[in-house]
C-alpha positions in Angstrom: 6.9 21.8 -3.3 3.8 21.3 -5.4 1.8 18.4 -4.1 -1.4 16.6 -5.2 -3.5 14.6 -2.7 -5.6 11.9 -4.5 -8.4 9.7 -3.2 -11.3 7.9 -4.9 -14.1 9.9 -3.3 -14.2 13.2 -1.5 -15.7 11.7 1.7 -12.2 10.2 2.5 -10.4 13.6 2.4 -11.6 14.5 5.9 -9.4 11.8 7.3 -6.3 13.6 5.9 -7.1 17.2 6.9 -4.4 17.3 9.6 -1.9 15.9 7.1 -2.8 18.5 4.4 -2.8 21.4 6.9 0.6 20.3 8.1 2.0 20.6 4.6 0.3 23.9 4.1 1.9 25.2 7.3 5.3 24.3 5.9 4.7 26.4 2.9 3.9 23.7 0.3 1.1 24.0 -2.3 -1.4 21.2 -1.9 -4.3 20.4 -4.3 -6.8 17.6 -4.1 -8.1 15.3 -6.8 -11.2 13.0 -6.1 -14.7 12.2 -7.2 -16.6 15.1 -5.6 -19.3 13.2 -3.7 -19.4 15.3 -0.5 -18.2 18.9 0.1 -14.6 19.2 1.3 -13.8 21.3 4.4 -14.1 24.9 3.2 -11.0 25.9 5.3 -8.8 24.0 2.9 -10.2 26.0 0.0 -9.7 29.2 2.0 -6.0 28.2 2.5 -5.5 27.9 -1.3 -6.2 24.2 -2.0 -7.8 23.6 -5.3 -10.1 20.6 -5.8 -10.2 18.8 -9.1 -13.2 16.5 -9.8 -11.9 13.2 -11.2 -14.7 10.6 -11.7 -13.0 7.7 -10.0 -15.3 4.8 -9.2 -15.0 2.5 -6.2 -15.5 -0.5 -8.4 -12.3 -1.1 -10.5 -14.4 -2.5 -13.3 -16.4 0.7 -14.1 -15.7 2.3 -17.5 -15.6 5.7 -15.9 -12.2 4.8 -14.5 -10.6 5.0 -17.9 -11.9 8.6 -18.3 -10.5 9.3 -14.8 -7.1 7.9 -15.9 -7.0 10.3 -18.9 -8.2 13.3 -16.9 -5.7 12.7 -14.1 -2.8 12.3 -16.5 -3.6 15.6 -18.1 -4.0 17.3 -14.7 -0.6 16.1 -13.4 1.2 17.0 -16.7 -0.4 20.4 -16.9 0.2 21.3 -13.3 3.6 19.8 -13.0 3.2 18.4 -9.6 6.4 17.3 -7.9 4.8 14.8 -5.5 1.5 12.9 -5.4 0.2 11.2 -2.3 -2.5 8.8 -3.2 -5.0 6.9 -1.0 -7.7 4.2 -1.5 -7.2 1.2 -3.9 -8.8 2.3 -7.2 -7.5 5.9 -7.2 -4.1 4.7 -6.2 -3.9 2.0 -9.0 -4.9 4.6 -11.6 -2.4 7.2 -10.1 0.5 4.8 -10.3 -0.4 3.8 -13.9 -0.5 7.5 -14.8 2.9 8.3 -13.2 4.8 5.2 -14.1 6.6 6.8 -17.1 6.7 10.3 -15.8 10.0 11.8 -14.7 10.6 14.3 -11.8 7.6 13.2 -9.8 7.5 11.2 -6.5 4.6 8.8 -5.8 3.6 8.2 -2.2 0.9 5.6 -1.6 -0.8 4.9 1.7 -2.5 1.5 1.7 -5.3 1.7 4.2 -5.5 -2.1 4.6 -4.7 -4.6 1.8 -7.7 -6.7 0.7 -5.4 -9.8 1.0 -4.5 -10.8 4.5 -4.4 -13.9 6.7 -7.8 -15.6 6.2 -8.9 -13.5 3.2 -10.8 -15.2 0.3 -8.5 -16.8 -2.3 -9.9 -14.5 -5.0 -8.5 -11.5 -3.1 -5.0 -13.0 -3.3 -5.4 -13.9 -7.0 -6.6 -10.4 -7.9 -5.6 -7.7 -5.4 -2.2 -9.2 -4.3 -0.9 -9.6 -7.9 -2.1 -6.1 -8.8 -0.5 -4.4 -5.8 2.7 -6.4 -6.2 3.0 -5.2 -9.8 2.1 -1.6 -9.1 4.5 -1.4 -6.1 7.4 -1.0 -8.6 5.9 2.4 -9.6 5.7 3.5 -5.9 8.5 5.6 -4.4 7.1 5.2 -0.8 4.5 2.6 0.2 3.0 3.4 3.6 1.1 0.8 5.5 -1.1 1.3 8.6 -0.9 -2.1 10.2 1.9 -4.5 11.0 0.7 -7.4 8.9 0.6 -5.3 5.7 4.0 -3.8 6.6 5.7 -7.1 6.8 4.2 -8.4 3.7 5.0 -5.3 1.7 8.5 -5.2 3.0 9.2 -8.8 2.1 7.3 -9.2 -1.2 6.9 -5.8 -2.9 9.3 -3.7 -5.0 8.5 -0.2 -3.7 11.3 2.2 -3.3 10.7 2.3 0.4 8.1 0.7 2.7 7.1 2.6 5.9 4.7 1.9 8.8 2.5 4.6 10.3 -0.1 3.7 13.0 -3.1 4.9 11.1 -4.2 8.3 9.9 -4.1 9.7 13.4 -6.7 10.2 16.1 -7.5 13.3 18.2 -7.5 11.3 21.5 -8.3 14.4 23.6 -11.5 14.9 21.6 -12.8 11.6 22.9 -11.2 11.4 26.3 -12.1 14.9 27.5 -15.6 15.3 26.2 -18.1 15.9 29.0 -21.6 14.4 28.6 -24.7 14.0 30.6 -24.9 10.2 30.2 -28.6 9.8 31.1 -29.7 12.8 29.0 -27.8 11.5 26.0 -29.4 8.1 26.4 -32.9 9.7 26.5 -32.0 11.7 23.4 -31.1 8.6 21.4 -33.9 6.5 22.7 -32.1 4.1 25.0 -33.3 3.3 28.6 -31.3 5.1 31.2 -30.5 1.8 33.0 -29.7 -0.2 29.9 -26.4 -2.0 29.2 -25.4 -0.3 25.9 -23.2 -1.9 23.2 -22.1 0.6 20.5 -20.8 0.0 17.0 -19.8 2.7 14.5 -19.3 2.2 10.8 -20.9 1.9 7.4 -23.7 -0.7 7.4 -22.3 -3.2 4.9 -21.3 -6.8 4.7 -17.7 -6.3 5.8 -18.7 -4.4 9.1 -20.7 -7.6 10.0 -23.1 -6.0 12.5 -25.3 -9.1 12.3 -22.9 -11.1 14.4 -23.5 -8.8 17.3 -27.2 -8.7 16.8 -27.3 -12.5 17.0 -25.0 -12.4 20.0 -27.5 -10.1 21.8 -30.3 -12.5 21.0 -28.3 -15.3 22.6 -28.0 -13.3 25.8 -31.8 -13.2 26.1 -31.6 -10.1 28.3 -34.1 -7.3 27.6 -31.8 -4.8 29.3 -29.1 -5.2 26.7 -29.3 -2.6 23.9 -27.3 -2.4 20.7 -26.6 1.0 19.0 -25.4 1.1 15.5 -24.2 4.5 14.1 -23.7 4.7 10.3 -25.5 4.3 7.0 -25.3 1.7 4.3 -27.0 -0.7 2.0 -27.8 -3.3 4.7 -29.9 -1.2 7.0 -33.2 -2.9 6.2 -31.5 -6.3 6.3 -30.3 -5.6 9.8 -33.7 -4.4 10.9 -35.2 -7.6 9.5 -32.7 -9.8 11.5 -33.5 -7.8 14.6 -37.3 -8.2 14.1 -37.0 -11.9 13.4 -35.1 -12.3 16.7 -37.6 -10.2 18.6 -35.1 -7.4 19.2 -36.9 -4.5 17.5 -36.8 -2.5 20.8 -33.2 -3.4 21.6 -31.4 -2.7 18.3 -31.2 1.0 17.4 -29.9 2.1 14.0 -29.2 5.8 14.4 -27.9 6.6 10.9 -25.1 9.0 10.3 -24.0 10.9 13.4 -21.7 13.8 14.2 -21.8 13.2 18.0 -19.9 9.9 18.2 -17.7 11.1 21.0 -20.8 11.9 23.1 -22.5 8.6 22.2 -19.3 6.7 23.3 -19.5 8.3 26.7 -23.2 7.2 27.0 -22.3 3.5 26.1 -20.8 0.7 28.2 -18.8 -1.3 25.6 -17.8 -1.1 22.0 -18.3 -4.0 19.5 -16.2 -4.2 16.3 -17.0 -7.5 14.4 -15.5 -6.5 11.0 -14.3 -9.2 8.6 -11.4 -6.9 7.4 -10.0 -3.7 8.7 -6.8 -1.8 7.7 -6.8 -0.6 11.3 -10.3 0.6 12.4 -10.5 4.2 13.5 -13.9 3.7 15.2 -12.6 1.2 17.7 -9.6 3.4 18.5 -12.1 6.3 19.2 -14.0 4.0 21.5 -10.7 3.2 23.3 -9.9 6.9 23.7 -13.4 7.3 25.3 -12.4 4.7 27.9 -14.6 1.8 26.6 -13.7 -1.9 26.6 -13.8 -3.3 23.1 -15.1 -6.7 21.8 -13.6 -7.2 18.3 -12.9 -9.7 15.6 -9.4 -11.0 15.6 -8.3 -10.2 12.0 -6.0 -7.9 10.0 -5.2 -4.5 11.5 -7.5 -4.9 14.5 -5.0 -7.2 16.2 -2.5 -4.3 16.3 -4.4 -2.9 19.3 -7.1 -5.3 20.3 -5.6 -7.7 22.8 -7.7 -10.5 24.3 -8.1 -10.1 28.0 -6.5 -6.7 28.1 -8.4 -4.2 25.9 -11.5 -6.4 26.0 -12.0 -9.6 24.1 -11.4 -10.9 20.6 -13.3 -13.5 18.6 -13.5 -14.8 15.0 -15.7 -12.5 13.0 -18.6 -14.9 12.7 -18.3 -16.5 16.2 -21.7 -15.5 17.6 -21.2 -17.6 20.7 -17.8 -16.0 21.3 -19.2 -12.5 21.0 -22.1 -13.4 23.3 -19.8 -14.8 25.9 -17.5 -11.7 25.8 -20.4 -9.3 26.1 -21.8 -11.3 29.0 -18.5 -11.2 30.9 -18.4 -7.4 30.6 -22.1 -7.1 31.3 -21.7 -8.8 34.7 -18.4 -7.2 35.8 -18.5 -3.4 36.1 -15.1 -3.3 37.7 -13.5 -5.2 34.8 -15.1 -2.7 32.4 -13.5 0.2 34.3 -10.1 -1.4 34.5 -10.1 -2.2 30.7 -11.5 1.2 29.8 -8.7 3.0 31.7 -6.1 0.7 30.1 -7.5 1.5 26.7 -7.5 5.3 27.2 -3.7 5.0 27.8 -2.6 2.5 25.1 -4.6 4.3 22.4 -2.2 7.3 22.7 0.2 5.3 20.4 -2.2 6.2 17.6 -2.5 9.9 18.4 -2.6 12.4 15.5 0.6 14.1 16.8 2.6 10.9 16.6 1.3 10.2 13.1 2.0 13.7 11.8 5.6 13.5 13.2 6.2 10.3 11.4 4.6 11.5 8.2 6.6 14.8 8.4 9.9 12.8 8.5 8.9 10.7 5.5 8.0 13.8 3.5 11.2 15.6 4.4 13.4 12.6 3.6 11.7 12.2 0.2 11.8 15.9 -0.7 15.6 15.9 -0.2 15.8 13.3 -3.0 13.6 15.2 -5.6 
């Protein structure tokens, strides 16, 4: 079968490498269409994948998206793809508009977390919900990655089929089996050897909400507590300003983009995940696989795995006092951290890449029989 994988920007493609390789192993032809922002794994190119640069924009209101619509339509018509698997909101909206009148093509859409969910702003429901509901009728298979989205799509949307898959898949062994010299790693990243280390990983933006944890650390008033943030984003200077204003310049560490997250997890004591919205949250699952307790917000896809009192603690995203209390409990109870960490390293196996690939393989096979 001739398949086209579509995503708004090329950065996202790396999440789907195991999925694409699985299809290539089965003898299918797989090409990729995206806005070429960052180079794609060269091994895919070596295996015959062609990459088409389509200038999708992350904002749905950019004029370039109309050009992307025309270019994608011509690509699909010229190449005669039999199946397209689309990811990310803007690219997926354009893809379904392109394919809605085409015959002999199957459209699979993975929603990596709807922007409308319990507690979401009303504008999200007025815009994103109505758009997704309308476009669902042009979707042969709608895949959701958390339970809340699955129930809503199943009950309210008109897709041909609605399926649930637990995320994009996580290589749990990569995080559970990595061996690190904890003290040496701490010295490398500039954290005292005897510090209590809180770790967050993710783009530094409004949604990731790192400022809640910074304010929680300030409430603890403990110079031995250090907060590491791995990631890049537009709010880096904003967070530095908050840390400075609270007298935490030496306790808050913004490390930027890192390729050694598994090692940094092993050098940390707990993981904090205060996001306001998450389709699932791969970074928190990686931390669980590393054996860390997690302190998270209690919203959207996060509640599929973050269980208060079992995996760690959950709080409302802006509950600074709640995060401070949860961190303090874990700070003062090493035995509890060990118990929760061992528990997490086991339950996270439900999200392992092999389980995800098996479920995805079955979905593809069932749909291909109906082409």
